[in-house]
C-alpha positions as CSV (number, residue, x, y, z in Angstrom):
1,M,0.0,0.0,0.0
2,N,1.5,3.4,-1.0
3,R,1.1,6.5,1.0
4,R,-1.7,7.9,-1.1
5,Q,-3.7,4.6,-0.8
6,W,-3.2,4.8,3.0
7,F,-4.4,8.4,3.2
8,L,-7.5,7.6,1.2
9,R,-8.4,4.7,3.6
10,V,-8.4,6.9,6.6
11,P,-12.1,7.5,7.5
12,A,-12.9,11.2,6.9
13,A,-15.1,11.4,10.0
14,G,-12.5,9.9,12.3
15,A,-9.8,12.2,11.0
16,A,-11.9,15.4,11.0
17,G,-10.0,16.8,13.9
18,L,-6.7,16.0,12.2
19,P,-6.7,17.8,8.9
20,W,-3.1,16.8,8.1
21,L,-4.3,13.2,8.0
22,L,-6.9,13.9,5.3
23,P,-6.5,13.9,1.5
24,P,-6.1,17.4,0.3
25,T,-9.6,17.9,-1.1
26,I,-11.2,16.6,2.1
27,A,-8.8,18.6,4.3
28,A,-9.6,21.7,2.4
29,K,-13.4,21.2,2.9
30,A,-12.9,20.5,6.6
31,A,-10.7,23.5,7.2
32,D,-12.9,25.6,4.9
33,P,-10.3,28.5,4.7
34,P,-11.9,31.8,3.6
35,A,-10.9,33.3,0.3
36,A,-8.2,36.0,0.4
37,N,-10.8,38.8,-0.1
38,A,-13.5,37.2,2.0
39,Q,-14.8,39.0,5.1
40,P,-14.7,37.1,8.5
41,L,-17.9,35.4,9.4
42,K,-20.0,37.5,11.8
43,I,-23.2,37.4,13.7
44,T,-25.6,39.9,12.1
45,D,-28.8,39.2,14.1
46,V,-30.1,37.4,17.1
47,K,-33.8,37.0,17.8
48,T,-36.3,34.9,19.7
49,I,-39.3,33.0,18.2
50,L,-42.0,32.2,20.7
51,T,-44.5,29.6,19.7
52,A,-46.9,27.0,21.1
53,P,-47.8,24.4,18.5
54,A,-48.6,21.8,21.2
55,G,-50.1,24.3,23.6
56,I,-46.9,24.7,25.6
57,R,-44.9,27.9,25.5
58,L,-41.6,27.4,23.6
59,V,-38.7,29.8,23.2
60,V,-36.3,29.3,20.3
61,V,-33.3,31.5,19.5
62,K,-32.2,32.2,15.9
63,V,-28.7,33.4,15.3
64,V,-28.1,34.8,11.7
65,T,-24.7,35.2,10.2
66,S,-23.1,37.3,7.5
67,E,-22.9,34.3,5.2
68,P,-26.1,34.3,3.1
69,G,-28.6,31.6,4.3
70,L,-26.4,30.5,7.2
71,Y,-28.1,30.6,10.6
72,G,-28.5,28.4,13.6
73,L,-31.3,27.5,16.0
74,G,-31.2,26.9,19.8
75,C,-33.7,26.0,22.5
76,A,-34.2,28.6,25.2
77,T,-37.5,27.3,26.7
78,F,-38.3,28.3,30.2
79,T,-42.0,27.8,29.8
80,Q,-42.9,29.5,33.1
81,R,-41.0,32.6,32.3
82,A,-41.0,32.7,28.5
83,R,-41.2,36.5,28.2
84,A,-38.3,37.0,30.7
85,V,-36.0,34.8,28.4
86,E,-37.2,36.7,25.4
87,T,-36.2,40.0,27.0
88,A,-32.8,38.6,28.1
89,V,-32.0,37.6,24.5
90,D,-33.5,40.4,22.5
91,K,-32.6,43.3,24.8
92,F,-29.3,42.2,26.3
93,L,-27.6,39.4,24.4
94,K,-28.4,40.6,20.9
95,P,-26.4,43.9,21.1
96,F,-23.6,42.1,22.9
97,L,-23.2,39.5,20.2
98,I,-23.7,41.5,16.9
99,G,-20.4,41.5,14.9
100,K,-18.8,38.6,16.8
101,N,-17.5,35.4,15.2
102,P,-20.1,32.6,15.6
103,L,-17.5,29.9,15.3
104,N,-15.8,31.0,18.6
105,I,-18.3,28.9,20.6
106,E,-16.4,28.5,23.8
107,D,-15.3,32.1,24.0
108,T,-18.9,33.2,23.3
109,W,-20.2,30.9,26.0
110,Q,-17.8,32.3,28.6
111,S,-18.3,35.9,27.7
112,V,-22.1,35.7,27.7
113,F,-22.0,33.8,31.0
114,L,-19.9,36.5,32.6
115,S,-21.6,39.5,30.9
116,S,-24.3,39.9,33.6
117,Y,-21.9,39.7,36.5
118,W,-24.7,38.1,38.5
119,R,-24.8,34.8,36.8
120,N,-26.6,31.4,36.7
121,G,-30.3,30.9,37.0
122,P,-32.9,29.6,34.6
123,V,-33.6,32.8,32.7
124,L,-30.0,33.6,31.9
125,G,-29.1,29.9,31.5
126,N,-31.8,29.4,28.9
127,A,-30.9,32.7,27.1
128,L,-27.3,31.5,26.9
129,S,-28.4,28.0,25.8
130,G,-30.4,29.4,22.9
131,V,-27.3,31.2,21.6
132,D,-25.0,28.3,22.3
133,M,-27.0,25.6,20.6
134,A,-27.5,27.9,17.6
135,L,-23.7,28.3,17.3
136,W,-23.2,24.6,17.3
137,D,-25.9,24.4,14.6
138,I,-24.1,27.0,12.5
139,L,-20.7,25.2,12.9
140,G,-22.3,21.9,11.8
141,K,-23.9,23.5,8.8
142,R,-20.8,25.4,7.7
143,S,-18.7,22.3,8.0
144,G,-21.3,20.0,6.4
145,Q,-21.4,17.7,9.4
146,P,-24.1,16.7,11.9
147,V,-23.4,18.1,15.4
148,Y,-22.8,14.6,16.8
149,Q,-19.9,14.3,14.3
150,L,-18.4,17.5,15.7
151,F,-18.6,15.8,19.1
152,G,-16.5,12.9,18.0
153,G,-19.0,10.8,16.0
154,K,-21.6,8.2,17.0
155,C,-21.1,5.8,19.9
156,R,-24.5,4.2,19.0
157,K,-26.8,4.0,16.1
158,A,-29.8,5.4,17.9
159,V,-30.9,6.7,21.3
160,D,-32.9,4.5,23.6
161,T,-35.8,6.3,25.3
162,Y,-38.5,6.1,27.9
163,R,-42.0,7.5,27.9
164,H,-44.7,8.1,30.5
165,A,-47.5,5.8,31.5
166,S,-49.9,7.5,33.9
167,G,-53.4,7.0,35.2
168,D,-55.8,7.4,38.1
169,T,-55.8,3.7,38.9
170,L,-53.4,0.8,38.9
171,A,-55.3,-0.7,36.0
172,A,-55.2,2.5,34.0
173,V,-51.4,2.7,34.4
174,E,-51.0,-0.9,33.4
175,K,-53.1,-0.3,30.2
176,A,-51.0,2.8,29.4
177,A,-47.7,0.9,30.0
178,R,-48.8,-2.0,27.8
179,A,-49.6,0.4,25.0
180,L,-46.1,1.8,25.2
181,I,-44.4,-1.6,25.3
182,D,-46.5,-2.6,22.3
183,A,-45.1,0.5,20.5
184,G,-41.5,-0.7,21.2
185,Q,-40.6,1.0,24.5
186,R,-38.3,-1.0,26.7
187,H,-38.3,1.7,29.4
188,V,-41.5,3.1,30.9
189,R,-42.0,5.7,33.6
190,I,-45.1,4.9,35.7
191,Q,-47.1,7.4,37.8
192,V,-50.5,6.9,39.5
193,G,-53.0,9.3,40.8
194,I,-53.9,9.5,44.5
195,P,-57.7,9.9,45.1
196,G,-58.6,13.4,46.2
197,L,-55.0,14.8,45.7
198,E,-53.3,16.5,42.8
199,T,-50.7,13.9,42.0
200,Y,-47.7,14.7,39.7
201,G,-48.1,13.0,36.3
202,S,-51.9,12.3,36.6
203,G,-53.4,15.7,35.8
204,P,-54.6,18.7,37.7
205,K,-57.6,18.5,40.1
206,G,-58.0,22.2,41.1
207,R,-61.1,23.8,42.5
208,K,-62.6,25.2,39.4
209,E,-64.8,27.8,41.1
210,E,-61.7,29.8,42.2
211,P,-59.7,32.3,40.1
212,G,-56.8,30.6,38.3
213,N,-54.2,32.4,40.4
214,A,-55.8,31.2,43.6
215,K,-56.8,27.6,42.5
216,E,-55.2,25.4,45.2
217,Q,-53.8,22.0,44.2
218,V,-54.1,19.9,47.3
219,W,-51.3,17.5,48.0
220,E,-50.4,15.2,51.0
221,P,-47.2,13.1,50.8
222,R,-48.0,10.1,53.1
223,A,-50.8,8.6,51.0
224,Y,-48.5,8.9,47.9
225,V,-45.6,7.1,49.7
226,R,-47.9,4.3,50.7
227,T,-49.4,3.9,47.2
228,V,-46.3,3.9,44.9
229,P,-44.9,0.6,46.1
230,K,-48.4,-1.0,45.5
231,L,-48.2,0.5,41.9
232,F,-44.8,-1.2,41.3
233,E,-46.0,-4.5,42.8
234,H,-49.0,-4.5,40.5
235,I,-47.0,-3.6,37.4
236,R,-44.3,-6.1,38.0
237,K,-46.9,-8.8,38.6
238,Q,-48.8,-8.0,35.4
239,L,-45.9,-7.0,33.1
240,G,-43.0,-9.0,34.4
241,D,-39.4,-8.2,34.9
242,E,-38.2,-7.5,31.4
243,V,-39.6,-4.0,31.1
244,E,-37.4,-1.3,32.8
245,L,-39.5,0.8,35.1
246,L,-38.9,4.4,36.3
247,H,-40.6,6.8,38.7
248,D,-40.4,10.5,39.4
249,V,-40.9,11.7,43.0
250,H,-40.6,15.3,41.7
251,E,-39.2,16.6,45.0
252,R,-42.7,16.4,46.4
253,V,-42.1,14.6,49.7
254,P,-40.1,15.3,52.8
255,P,-36.6,13.9,52.6
256,I,-37.2,11.2,55.3
257,L,-40.2,9.9,53.4
258,A,-38.3,9.9,50.1
259,M,-35.7,7.7,51.8
260,Q,-38.3,5.3,53.0
261,L,-39.9,5.2,49.5
262,A,-36.5,4.4,47.9
263,K,-36.0,1.5,50.3
264,D,-39.6,0.2,49.8
265,L,-39.1,0.2,46.1
266,E,-35.9,-1.9,46.1
267,P,-37.6,-5.3,45.5
268,F,-39.0,-4.0,42.2
269,K,-35.7,-3.3,40.6
270,L,-36.2,0.2,39.2
271,Y,-34.2,1.5,36.4
272,F,-34.1,4.7,38.4
273,L,-36.0,6.8,40.9
274,E,-36.0,10.4,39.9
275,D,-35.6,13.6,42.0
276,P,-36.2,12.1,45.5
277,F,-35.0,15.4,47.0
278,S,-35.2,19.0,45.9
279,P,-31.9,20.9,45.0
280,E,-32.1,22.6,48.4
281,D,-31.9,19.1,50.1
282,I,-29.0,17.6,48.2
283,G,-27.2,17.0,51.5
284,Y,-29.5,14.0,52.0
285,F,-28.0,12.1,49.1
286,E,-25.1,10.8,51.2
287,K,-27.6,9.4,53.7
288,L,-29.8,7.9,51.0
289,R,-26.8,6.1,49.4
290,A,-26.1,4.4,52.7
291,V,-29.5,2.8,53.0
292,T,-30.6,1.8,49.5
293,T,-29.4,0.4,46.2
294,T,-32.3,1.8,44.2
295,P,-30.6,3.8,41.3
296,I,-31.1,7.5,41.6
297,A,-31.5,10.2,38.9
298,M,-31.3,13.9,39.8
299,G,-30.8,17.3,38.3
300,E,-33.6,18.7,36.1
301,L,-33.8,21.8,38.4
302,F,-30.0,22.3,38.6
303,N,-28.5,25.6,37.4
304,N,-24.8,25.6,38.2
305,P,-21.9,23.2,38.8
306,N,-22.0,23.5,42.6
307,E,-25.2,21.6,42.5
308,W,-24.0,18.5,40.6
309,V,-20.2,18.3,40.9
310,G,-20.3,16.9,44.5
311,L,-23.1,14.5,43.8
312,V,-21.2,13.1,40.8
313,S,-17.7,13.0,42.2
314,H,-18.9,11.3,45.4
315,R,-20.9,8.8,43.4
316,L,-24.1,9.7,45.1
317,I,-26.3,9.5,42.0
318,D,-26.4,7.1,39.1
319,F,-28.0,9.3,36.4
320,I,-27.5,13.1,35.7
321,R,-30.9,14.5,34.7
322,I,-30.1,18.1,33.9
323,H,-32.3,20.3,31.6
324,I,-29.7,21.1,29.0
325,S,-31.0,24.6,28.2
326,Q,-31.2,25.5,31.8
327,V,-27.4,25.0,32.4
328,G,-26.4,27.0,29.3
329,G,-26.7,24.6,26.3
330,L,-24.5,22.0,24.7
331,T,-21.2,23.5,25.6
332,M,-21.9,23.0,29.3
333,A,-23.7,19.7,28.9
334,R,-20.7,18.2,27.1
335,K,-18.6,19.1,30.1
336,V,-21.1,17.6,32.5
337,A,-21.2,14.4,30.5
338,A,-17.4,14.2,30.5
339,L,-17.2,14.7,34.2
340,C,-19.9,12.0,34.8
341,E,-18.0,9.5,32.6
342,F,-15.1,9.4,35.2
343,F,-17.5,8.5,38.0
344,G,-19.8,6.0,36.4
345,V,-22.7,8.3,36.2
346,R,-24.9,8.0,33.0
347,S,-26.9,10.6,31.2
348,A,-30.7,11.0,31.3
349,W,-31.3,14.5,30.0
350,H,-34.6,16.1,30.8
351,G,-36.9,15.8,27.7
352,P,-40.6,16.7,28.4
353,G,-43.0,18.7,26.4
354,D,-41.6,22.0,27.5
355,V,-38.3,21.3,25.7
356,S,-38.7,22.5,22.1
357,P,-38.1,20.1,19.2
358,V,-34.8,22.0,18.7
359,G,-33.9,21.1,22.3
360,H,-34.9,17.5,21.7
361,A,-32.6,17.4,18.7
362,A,-29.8,18.8,20.7
363,N,-30.3,16.1,23.4
364,V,-30.2,13.4,20.7
365,H,-27.0,14.6,19.1
366,L,-25.3,14.6,22.5
367,D,-26.7,11.2,23.4
368,L,-25.3,9.7,20.2
369,A,-21.8,11.0,20.9
370,I,-21.1,10.3,24.6
371,P,-19.9,6.9,25.9
372,N,-21.8,7.2,29.2
373,F,-25.3,7.6,27.7
374,G,-28.0,6.1,29.9
375,I,-31.5,6.8,28.6
376,Q,-33.4,9.7,27.1
377,E,-36.8,11.0,28.1
378,A,-38.9,11.2,24.9
379,R,-42.2,12.1,23.5
380,L,-44.1,11.8,20.2
381,F,-44.2,15.2,18.4
382,T,-47.6,16.3,17.2
383,Q,-48.2,17.0,13.6
384,M,-48.4,20.7,14.3
385,E,-44.9,20.5,16.0
386,Q,-43.5,18.7,13.0
387,D,-45.0,21.3,10.6
388,A,-43.4,24.1,12.6
389,F,-40.1,22.3,13.2
390,P,-39.2,20.2,10.1
391,G,-36.6,17.6,10.9
392,C,-37.9,16.6,14.4
393,P,-36.1,13.5,15.7
394,E,-38.0,10.3,14.7
395,L,-39.3,8.1,17.5
396,K,-39.4,4.5,16.2
397,D,-39.4,1.2,18.2
398,G,-38.5,3.0,21.3
399,Y,-35.5,4.8,19.8
400,Y,-34.9,8.4,18.8
401,W,-33.2,8.5,15.4
402,A,-31.4,11.6,14.2
403,N,-31.2,12.5,10.6
404,D,-27.8,13.1,9.0
405,K,-28.3,16.6,7.9
406,P,-25.6,19.2,8.8
407,G,-26.0,20.9,12.1
408,L,-28.8,19.8,14.4
409,G,-30.8,18.7,11.4
410,I,-33.9,20.6,12.4
411,D,-35.4,23.9,11.1
412,L,-38.1,26.3,12.1
413,D,-40.8,27.5,9.7
414,E,-41.5,30.9,11.2
415,K,-44.7,31.3,9.2
416,V,-46.2,28.1,10.6
417,A,-44.8,28.9,14.1
418,A,-46.6,32.3,14.0
419,K,-49.9,30.5,13.7
420,F,-49.4,29.2,17.3
421,P,-48.7,32.3,19.4
422,I,-48.0,31.7,23.1
423,G,-50.7,32.8,25.6
424,D,-50.1,35.7,27.9
425,D,-53.3,35.5,29.9
426,P,-52.3,33.8,32.1
427,P,-48.6,34.3,31.4
428,F,-47.8,30.8,32.8
429,D,-49.5,27.8,34.3
430,Y,-50.7,29.0,37.7
431,R,-50.5,25.4,39.1
432,W,-46.9,26.2,39.8
433,G,-46.9,28.0,43.1
434,N,-50.3,26.8,44.2
435,Y,-49.6,23.3,45.5
436,R,-50.6,23.2,49.2
437,R,-51.2,20.8,52.1
438,K,-54.7,20.4,53.4
439,D,-53.9,23.0,56.1
440,G,-52.9,25.5,53.4
441,T,-49.1,25.2,53.7
442,I,-47.3,25.7,50.4
443,V,-45.3,22.8,49.1
444,K,-42.8,22.2,46.3
445,P,-44.3,21.3,42.9
């Protein structure tokens, strides 16, 4: 084999980070040097698009460049404060970013993060994420590569997922779980309603005669902690041991009851128990680890590294559950995944309906490229979402499949999105902030 033959046998994707290993024509395309008289690539516009094709407020950021037709999209959805994120992007980040090089992704992330001095939090995190994901999208489009290829290429052909089976009775949950299994799901999250209480995952039961901002959602934790083990006993008996089962506590019970629940669920071999504690109670994780082997997932409410570094480095959780747009986008999420790899913690990025299809695409690209992938929360996109966001990840046989288009592989039809404006009356779902004990005491949602 001569040297030319050897060069041509080197896979282009594997050598993308080493241009000197590539044949000249491929290397030139990968490096994409500008012509001598070409102007440097610059950001010319940054804007938010707010839309609700599935009835959920979504925020998407569009970053436009000086190269005709080259733009990127990013998810910035904080559905309870959509207008606040819109203001942060349009009034503060846009003038800060105009004229800068969109390919300097890390530098842009750091400068935006520090630009407010007072940093972290879901509003600024989502605003930063919208820009960050859009820049990765731009880089992928300009290089002609899917984003997962920029991250080092695929570690798997598709992304295994879980979906939600909920109901007001054990039988109803069983029926919903069977339907998901029949559709190809190997992992199912199960939640059951508690009679007379507003139970997470089973629908609101507010007092309809009261104004929306005063409609109390009554919640008591002990009945829930008694019922959940019965749910798992029933589902295991009816569906067997092959299906992987998950459950979300959603930070709703006092820490000592969450610890009891984790112990009571051990016989049913959960794939994971999610958010047993709130971020304010992470000191309990060390105590929880000492008393149960139930796998634990945590993190959808996390904002900054101080909340997860200790949990990961002390091996107190098994799955990192962060909402990627809340922590600042793909740049930070890649670092989180790399940290977790060294401590045996797997990924389980947050992926409910209040993540835009752009955000779901970003989740999938990262899932494909990291070695310590665990599972991905998933949902079926409505036809309206697919019309507004051409290129949504495809859910088939329980897997998310990414297309191979450059960038994130998803677009936004602004004319279609405009047909689904977000609601401002009320400006957010007033259930949040109205969960109370029977005696009127406010509780975490």
